[in-house]
N, C-alpha and C positions, 0 to 999 in steps of 0.2 A: 505908699512908701512907709516903711517901718521906722519908728523912732525909738532910740535908746538914750538913756541919760548917762552922761559922762561927768567926771570931775576932772578939772585940769587947772594947772597953774604954771607960771613962768618962773624959772630959777636961773638967773643969769641969762645966758643965751639959749638955754634949753627949755622946751615946753614939755611938761610931764603930765600924765593923766592915766585914767583907767575907766573901764565900764563900771557904773555904780553897782550892777548886779554881780560883778566879778572883780572886786578891788585888789585881790591878790595878784592880778595880771597887769601890773603897772608897765607903762611904756613911755618912750620919749621921742622927741623930734626936734630938729633945729628950727622948725617953724610950726605954727599952729596947723597948717595944712598937712605937713609931714606927720605930726602927731595924730591927726584924724585918720590918715591913711594907715598908720600903724595900729590904731585901735580897731579899725575896720578889719584889718588882717587877723587880729586876735579874735574878733567876733566870728569871722569865717571859720577859723580853726575850731572854735567852740561849737558852732553849728554843724560842722562836719565831724565832730567827735574825734578830733586829732590830738586832744590834750588828755593825757592820762591823769586819773585821780581828780577829775573835775568835780568840784563841789557844786551841788544844785540846791535850789530852794523849792520846797513843796508846801502846800497848805493841807493840813489834816483836819477833817471835819469830825468832831467828837459829839457823841450823843449825850 
């Protein structure tokens, strides 16, 4: 099973959060379970390259 880190918080009745590697794609849900499902949907879209202009992180090795 793959693990990813998320950041989340509750604001009134809404749960908000995002994938730590992609903080620009914030989502919400009426419950923590709904929030998790929405974050998983975003991750699927990222993995299937369905998001235009997706910013990625790479490590460059310098001599």
